[in-house]
Backbone as CSV, one residue per row, in Angstrom:
resi,resn,N_x,N_y,N_z,CA_x,CA_y,CA_z,C_x,C_y,C_z
1,UNK,139.082,28.665,156.815,137.758,28.197,157.170,136.885,29.403,157.487
2,UNK,135.645,29.343,157.050,134.672,30.384,157.342,134.514,30.451,158.854
3,UNK,134.723,31.630,159.446,134.664,31.787,160.891,133.264,31.805,161.460
4,UNK,132.257,31.934,160.631,130.878,32.014,161.108,130.363,30.628,161.460
5,UNK,129.742,30.525,162.611,129.204,29.243,163.058,127.704,29.308,163.326
6,UNK,127.162,30.511,163.503,125.747,30.671,163.804,125.097,31.429,162.656
7,UNK,123.980,30.893,162.172,123.281,31.503,161.053,121.836,31.734,161.433
8,UNK,121.277,32.811,160.934,119.897,33.175,161.223,119.073,32.966,159.956
9,UNK,117.930,32.275,160.061,117.103,32.051,158.868,116.629,33.359,158.246
10,UNK,116.421,33.325,156.962,115.936,34.485,156.220,114.417,34.561,156.319
11,UNK,113.928,35.785,156.427,112.467,35.967,156.401,112.035,36.598,155.083
12,UNK,112.985,36.767,154.150,112.661,37.322,152.848,113.881,37.897,152.168
13,UNK,113.735,38.321,150.904,114.873,38.811,150.119,115.656,39.955,150.772
14,UNK,114.993,40.835,151.474,115.706,41.976,152.067,116.707,41.566,153.138
15,UNK,116.544,40.379,153.707,117.518,39.898,154.692,118.885,39.656,154.067
16,UNK,118.921,39.416,152.769,120.184,39.151,152.075,121.048,40.401,152.001
17,UNK,120.429,41.537,151.999,121.119,42.819,151.800,122.223,43.052,152.824
18,UNK,121.993,42.674,154.057,122.966,42.964,155.123,124.298,42.228,154.956
19,UNK,124.310,41.196,154.126,125.540,40.429,153.921,126.448,41.021,152.841
20,UNK,125.955,41.999,152.119,126.725,42.583,151.018,127.867,43.459,151.539
21,UNK,128.955,43.513,150.787,130.096,44.358,151.152,129.664,45.821,151.247
22,UNK,128.817,46.256,150.333,128.280,47.619,150.337,126.770,47.523,150.111
23,UNK,125.989,47.403,151.212,124.545,47.202,151.087,123.804,48.306,150.325
24,UNK,124.318,49.504,150.309,123.661,50.580,149.560,123.946,50.458,148.064
25,UNK,125.199,50.317,147.730,125.632,50.289,146.333,125.177,49.015,145.604
26,UNK,125.268,47.874,146.264,125.036,46.590,145.608,123.586,46.127,145.615
27,UNK,122.704,46.888,146.258,121.304,46.460,146.342,120.448,47.385,145.485
28,UNK,120.388,47.103,144.203,119.619,47.940,143.285,118.869,47.055,142.302
29,UNK,117.701,47.537,141.869,116.932,46.806,140.856,117.783,46.639,139.606
30,UNK,117.706,45.455,139.014,118.445,45.194,137.787,119.866,44.729,138.003
31,UNK,120.283,44.540,139.265,121.630,44.049,139.561,121.529,42.690,140.251
32,UNK,122.614,41.948,140.208,122.576,40.541,140.591,122.205,40.277,142.045
33,UNK,122.721,41.016,142.998,122.467,40.697,144.410,120.970,40.707,144.718
34,UNK,120.317,41.763,144.341,118.877,41.901,144.611,118.070,40.896,143.774
35,UNK,118.443,40.744,142.513,117.733,39.825,141.619,117.845,38.384,142.130
36,UNK,119.044,37.981,142.536,119.242,36.627,143.077,118.415,36.414,144.334
37,UNK,118.444,37.374,145.241,117.716,37.238,146.500,116.232,36.990,146.240
38,UNK,115.656,37.775,145.375,114.228,37.610,145.076,113.962,36.267,144.382
39,UNK,114.799,35.897,143.445,114.615,34.647,142.705,114.706,33.435,143.636
40,UNK,115.755,33.372,144.448,115.968,32.215,145.319,114.950,32.171,146.448
41,UNK,114.585,33.302,147.005,113.563,33.313,148.063,112.216,32.853,147.513
42,UNK,111.862,33.310,146.326,110.587,32.916,145.726,110.559,31.430,145.390
43,UNK,111.713,30.863,145.082,111.787,29.450,144.692,111.644,28.504,145.883
44,UNK,112.045,28.960,147.055,112.026,28.108,148.248,112.807,26.805,148.021
45,UNK,113.948,26.934,147.425,114.817,25.809,147.061,115.564,26.212,145.815
46,UNK,115.794,25.277,144.926,116.429,25.626,143.665,115.428,26.345,142.767
47,UNK,115.817,27.480,142.186,114.969,28.066,141.147,114.850,27.044,140.003
48,UNK,113.723,27.036,139.288,113.493,26.013,138.253,114.621,25.895,137.232
49,UNK,115.193,27.035,136.782,116.254,26.966,135.775,117.528,26.337,136.324
50,UNK,117.793,26.517,137.614,118.964,25.899,138.245,118.712,24.398,138.426
51,UNK,117.533,24.043,138.905,117.183,22.626,139.071,117.290,21.885,137.740
52,UNK,116.820,22.532,136.678,116.864,21.904,135.350,118.297,21.628,134.907
53,UNK,119.178,22.591,135.111,120.587,22.416,134.726,121.232,21.308,135.553
54,UNK,121.023,21.320,136.855,121.625,20.304,137.712,121.131,18.910,137.368
55,UNK,119.859,18.788,137.112,119.271,17.469,136.866,119.591,16.913,135.487
56,UNK,120.252,17.702,134.654,120.729,17.176,133.366,121.872,16.193,133.580
57,UNK,122.548,16.319,134.717,123.604,15.386,135.089,122.940,14.182,135.758
58,UNK,123.137,13.015,135.217,122.483,11.802,135.719,122.720,11.604,137.219
59,UNK,123.917,11.927,137.686,124.238,11.738,139.103,123.494,12.717,140.005
60,UNK,122.984,13.800,139.436,122.322,14.825,140.242,120.811,14.880,140.006
61,UNK,120.270,13.872,139.350,118.856,13.923,138.963,117.926,14.038,140.173
62,UNK,118.364,13.575,141.339,117.529,13.636,142.540,118.029,14.688,143.545
63,UNK,118.818,15.642,143.085,119.433,16.627,143.985,118.377,17.501,144.666
64,UNK,118.644,17.789,145.926,117.787,18.718,146.659,118.659,19.557,147.594
65,UNK,118.339,20.838,147.723,119.132,21.685,148.608,118.819,21.395,150.075
66,UNK,119.863,21.366,150.890,119.694,21.214,152.333,119.786,22.572,153.015
67,UNK,120.820,23.317,152.652,121.073,24.638,153.230,121.473,25.601,152.123
68,UNK,120.966,26.825,152.190,121.271,27.845,151.187,121.745,29.099,151.927
69,UNK,122.942,29.572,151.563,123.521,30.728,152.236,123.858,31.833,151.235
70,UNK,123.365,33.044,151.466,123.771,34.170,150.617,125.142,34.696,151.049
71,UNK,125.910,35.192,150.070,127.216,35.820,150.339,128.095,34.945,151.233
72,UNK,128.308,33.723,150.815,129.084,32.748,151.590,130.578,33.021,151.439
73,UNK,131.238,33.208,152.555,132.659,33.553,152.567,133.544,32.316,152.658
74,UNK,134.532,32.265,151.773,135.528,31.191,151.792,136.913,31.851,151.748
75,UNK,137.635,31.819,152.867,138.984,32.399,152.882,139.919,31.661,151.922
76,UNK,140.820,32.423,151.309,141.812,31.863,150.394,143.196,32.331,150.831
77,UNK,144.217,31.481,150.673,145.572,31.904,151.039,146.122,32.938,150.058
78,UNK,147.140,33.648,150.503,147.831,34.586,149.620,147.205,35.960,149.565
79,UNK,146.533,36.346,150.593,145.920,37.675,150.621,144.940,37.773,151.769
80,UNK,144.312,38.931,151.870,143.372,39.113,152.968,141.918,39.174,152.500
81,UNK,141.676,38.945,151.208,140.313,38.966,150.684,139.837,37.543,150.409
82,UNK,138.679,37.242,150.949,138.069,35.936,150.745,137.311,35.913,149.424
83,UNK,136.859,34.740,149.053,135.944,34.593,147.933,134.536,34.573,148.530
84,UNK,133.646,35.373,147.986,132.260,35.419,148.456,131.355,34.913,147.344
85,UNK,130.799,33.728,147.534,129.834,33.214,146.568,128.529,33.962,146.789
86,UNK,127.891,34.370,145.714,126.604,35.059,145.855,125.607,34.163,146.578
87,UNK,125.653,32.892,146.266,124.856,31.885,146.956,125.727,30.636,147.066
88,UNK,125.724,30.010,148.234,126.379,28.712,148.385,125.341,27.742,148.920
89,UNK,125.310,26.552,148.334,124.322,25.550,148.692,125.022,24.267,149.101
90,UNK,124.584,23.708,150.206,124.948,22.342,150.555,123.716,21.522,150.189
91,UNK,123.878,20.660,149.220,122.761,19.874,148.708,123.069,18.392,148.896
92,UNK,122.061,17.571,148.630,122.302,16.124,148.674,121.653,15.483,147.459
93,UNK,122.271,14.379,147.068,121.728,13.539,146.013,122.009,12.103,146.435
94,UNK,121.635,11.156,145.628,121.809,9.748,146.004,123.277,9.420,146.313
95,UNK,124.198,10.047,145.601,125.621,9.767,145.801,126.175,10.391,147.083
96,UNK,125.503,11.410,147.619,125.977,12.063,148.833,125.794,13.574,148.774
97,UNK,126.613,14.271,149.535,126.522,15.731,149.613,127.156,16.390,148.390
98,UNK,126.650,17.579,148.053,127.152,18.354,146.921,127.328,19.799,147.370
99,UNK,128.481,20.366,147.081,128.774,21.772,147.355,128.582,22.560,146.058
100,UNK,127.745,23.609,146.124,127.460,24.387,144.915,127.671,25.872,145.201
101,UNK,128.589,26.482,144.456,128.802,27.927,144.530,128.087,28.556,143.336
102,UNK,127.329,29.610,143.596,126.573,30.278,142.534,127.048,31.722,142.421
103,UNK,127.357,32.104,141.204,127.705,33.497,140.880,126.543,34.063,140.090
104,UNK,125.928,35.103,140.591,124.806,35.722,139.898,125.253,36.873,139.021
105,UNK,124.623,37.007,137.876,124.938,38.110,136.957,123.665,38.586,136.274
106,UNK,123.571,39.890,136.121,122.542,40.470,135.261,123.299,41.004,134.060
107,UNK,123.851,42.185,134.167,124.684,42.710,133.080,126.079,43.074,133.569
108,UNK,126.433,42.601,134.773,127.761,42.862,135.299,128.780,41.941,134.635
109,UNK,130.026,42.369,134.626,131.085,41.545,134.050,131.653,40.614,135.124
110,UNK,132.503,39.712,134.702,133.225,38.850,135.639,134.504,39.526,136.123
111,UNK,134.599,40.803,135.917,135.714,41.622,136.372,137.007,41.252,135.638
112,UNK,138.133,41.298,136.336,139.451,41.187,135.706,139.761,39.796,135.164
113,UNK,140.535,39.800,134.090,141.103,38.550,133.601,142.251,38.172,134.533
114,UNK,142.724,36.947,134.435,143.875,36.525,135.227,145.061,37.432,134.918
115,UNK,145.245,37.743,133.627,146.348,38.629,133.227,146.221,40.004,133.901
116,UNK,145.036,40.578,133.890,144.822,41.877,134.525,144.970,41.816,136.038
117,UNK,144.496,40.738,136.625,144.596,40.564,138.072,146.050,40.418,138.511
118,UNK,146.878,39.770,137.670,148.292,39.559,138.004,149.140,40.813,137.836
119,UNK,148.612,41.842,137.176,149.384,43.074,136.965,149.823,43.624,138.316
120,UNK,151.107,43.871,138.433,151.656,44.336,139.704,151.549,43.265,140.773
121,UNK,151.653,42.019,140.359,151.427,40.889,141.260,152.374,40.887,142.453
122,UNK,151.787,40.723,143.595,152.546,40.567,144.829,152.875,39.086,144.999
123,UNK,153.687,38.803,145.987,154.015,37.409,146.294,152.734,36.662,146.675
124,UNK,151.825,37.347,147.373,150.560,36.744,147.787,149.707,36.309,146.610
125,UNK,149.693,37.108,145.543,148.912,36.731,144.367,149.472,35.478,143.719
126,UNK,150.779,35.356,143.715,151.405,34.143,143.178,151.029,32.925,144.003
127,UNK,151.037,33.088,145.322,150.649,31.989,146.223,149.194,31.602,145.972
128,UNK,148.336,32.616,145.834,146.904,32.348,145.628,146.662,31.647,144.295
129,UNK,147.291,32.123,143.237,147.072,31.526,141.917,147.555,30.071,141.892
130,UNK,148.670,29.813,142.536,149.182,28.433,142.628,148.191,27.559,143.399
131,UNK,147.656,28.091,144.488,146.682,27.359,145.298,145.415,27.064,144.485
132,UNK,144.898,28.069,143.767,143.691,27.868,142.953,143.931,26.803,141.887
133,UNK,145.102,26.840,141.270,145.446,25.830,140.261,145.453,24.431,140.865
134,UNK,146.035,24.306,142.052,146.108,22.999,142.713,144.720,22.505,143.097
135,UNK,143.919,23.360,143.705,142.559,22.979,144.137,141.718,22.533,142.949
136,UNK,141.869,23.231,141.815,141.065,22.923,140.636,141.705,21.869,139.735
137,UNK,142.917,21.426,140.076,143.575,20.389,139.288,144.022,20.870,137.922
138,UNK,144.451,22.132,137.855,144.929,22.699,136.591,146.445,22.505,136.545
139,UNK,146.921,21.604,135.668,148.336,21.246,135.674,149.267,22.260,135.020
140,UNK,148.723,23.159,134.211,149.594,24.108,133.517,149.204,25.535,133.872
141,UNK,149.919,26.477,133.310,149.625,27.883,133.586,148.227,28.247,133.089
142,UNK,147.520,28.999,133.910,146.159,29.415,133.566,146.237,30.509,132.503
143,UNK,145.520,30.348,131.402,145.549,31.367,130.342,145.115,32.735,130.878
144,UNK,145.796,33.774,130.428,145.548,35.135,130.897,144.167,35.666,130.582
145,UNK,143.464,35.074,129.590,142.137,35.585,129.216,141.023,35.072,130.134
146,UNK,141.331,34.092,130.990,140.330,33.537,131.909,140.015,34.584,132.972
147,UNK,138.754,34.693,133.327,138.327,35.639,134.362,138.655,35.072,135.740
148,UNK,139.388,35.874,136.497,139.829,35.466,137.834,138.646,35.094,138.729
149,UNK,137.551,35.821,138.627,136.384,35.564,139.470,135.854,34.139,139.277
150,UNK,135.869,33.659,138.074,135.396,32.297,137.814,136.318,31.256,138.457
151,UNK,137.603,31.553,138.490,138.563,30.643,139.133,138.319,30.534,140.628
152,UNK,138.300,31.683,141.310,138.194,31.597,142.770,136.808,31.161,143.216
153,UNK,135.797,31.446,142.431,134.454,30.974,142.777,134.371,29.451,142.626
154,UNK,134.966,28.906,141.581,134.997,27.455,141.392,135.791,26.785,142.503
155,UNK,136.926,27.376,142.839,137.746,26.820,143.913,136.986,26.821,145.233
156,UNK,136.197,27.848,145.481,135.460,27.905,146.748,134.463,26.742,146.847
157,UNK,133.863,26.345,145.725,132.953,25.195,145.744,133.702,23.917,146.124
158,UNK,134.918,23.758,145.591,135.729,22.576,145.898,136.211,22.613,147.353
159,UNK,136.654,23.767,147.806,137.126,23.914,149.192,136.017,23.532,150.163
160,UNK,134.813,24.029,149.913,133.704,23.716,150.806,133.274,22.259,150.682
161,UNK,133.403,21.671,149.513,133.123,20.240,149.365,134.060,19.439,150.259
162,UNK,135.327,19.802,150.255,136.299,19.111,151.104,135.977,19.315,152.583
163,UNK,135.614,20.531,152.940,135.335,20.857,154.348,134.107,20.116,154.868
164,UNK,133.072,19.988,154.051,131.829,19.365,154.487,131.725,17.886,154.109
165,UNK,132.770,17.350,153.491,132.763,15.939,153.118,131.822,15.643,151.962
166,UNK,131.649,16.606,151.078,130.779,16.403,149.911,131.538,15.622,148.844
167,UNK,130.810,14.793,148.125,131.439,13.969,147.087,131.550,14.706,145.755
168,UNK,130.813,15.827,145.610,130.839,16.581,144.363,130.810,18.075,144.660
169,UNK,131.323,18.838,143.693,131.295,20.297,143.791,130.934,20.857,142.423
170,UNK,130.229,21.971,142.445,129.853,22.632,141.194,129.868,24.136,141.392
171,UNK,130.207,24.841,140.323,130.073,26.292,140.296,129.135,26.603,139.153
172,UNK,128.098,27.368,139.448,127.116,27.753,138.439,127.071,29.263,138.322
173,UNK,126.829,29.732,137.125,126.542,31.145,136.915,125.041,31.236,136.685
174,UNK,124.368,31.944,137.583,122.925,32.165,137.442,122.761,33.502,136.746
175,UNK,122.536,33.435,135.453,122.477,34.646,134.636,121.040,35.097,134.406
176,UNK,120.844,36.390,134.562,119.552,37.022,134.295,119.689,37.996,133.132
177,UNK,120.785,37.890,132.389,121.094,38.831,131.321,120.354,38.483,130.034
178,UNK,119.497,39.394,129.552,118.832,39.131,128.280,119.814,39.125,127.107
179,UNK,120.970,39.792,127.285,121.971,39.875,126.219,123.074,38.823,126.379
180,UNK,122.916,37.908,127.355,123.943,36.899,127.644,125.304,37.520,127.938
181,UNK,125.298,38.633,128.665,126.536,39.295,129.057,127.431,38.298,129.801
182,UNK,128.675,38.219,129.417,129.640,37.353,130.072,129.669,35.917,129.576
183,UNK,128.778,35.553,128.658,128.740,34.156,128.218,130.054,33.731,127.569
184,UNK,130.660,34.591,126.757,131.936,34.234,126.120,133.033,34.022,127.159
185,UNK,133.023,34.834,128.220,134.008,34.641,129.295,133.795,33.282,129.978
186,UNK,132.535,32.931,130.197,132.228,31.637,130.809,132.648,30.502,129.875
187,UNK,132.378,30.651,128.587,132.747,29.632,127.600,134.285,29.464,127.573
188,UNK,135.027,30.579,127.614,136.494,30.485,127.663,136.970,29.757,128.898
189,UNK,136.291,29.970,129.982,136.651,29.307,131.241,136.498,27.813,131.105
């Protein structure tokens, strides 16, 4: 469970910077953290492209964000590193609450494949991969070409849905890439 219980409202995009693992390195023009912060702050809710995608689902046509958190931490078993969603939203629609994890990308990759992540696998990695499979309802072995980041980010949306009593969970990639960097990895997922 996320240990944080008190949150301070944002007064603008620069407030997001302090939540980054490395505020100097990760806060640069043309990279996802800074780009997401400006986009979401300017939108004052769902950015139009995100709202459009969500509302394509009939059950989410009336969705509205209740709370929006940058760099939302979700602890996972089998290691000491949590999953950090670039943005996590608790939203509501007619059916009830919705948990949404957002991964932002400009031209960054989704990092390691499952196969690459498992290289030199510790017992903890095996525990984590089994847990992610169970949370996501994946009955068979996860293909090695799938990007690990997409797995744990999706699982974090489901974990938070369970924690907050949400009836639905979604993981979205908010891409700002003119070259559609990472689209094939997302399609494989």
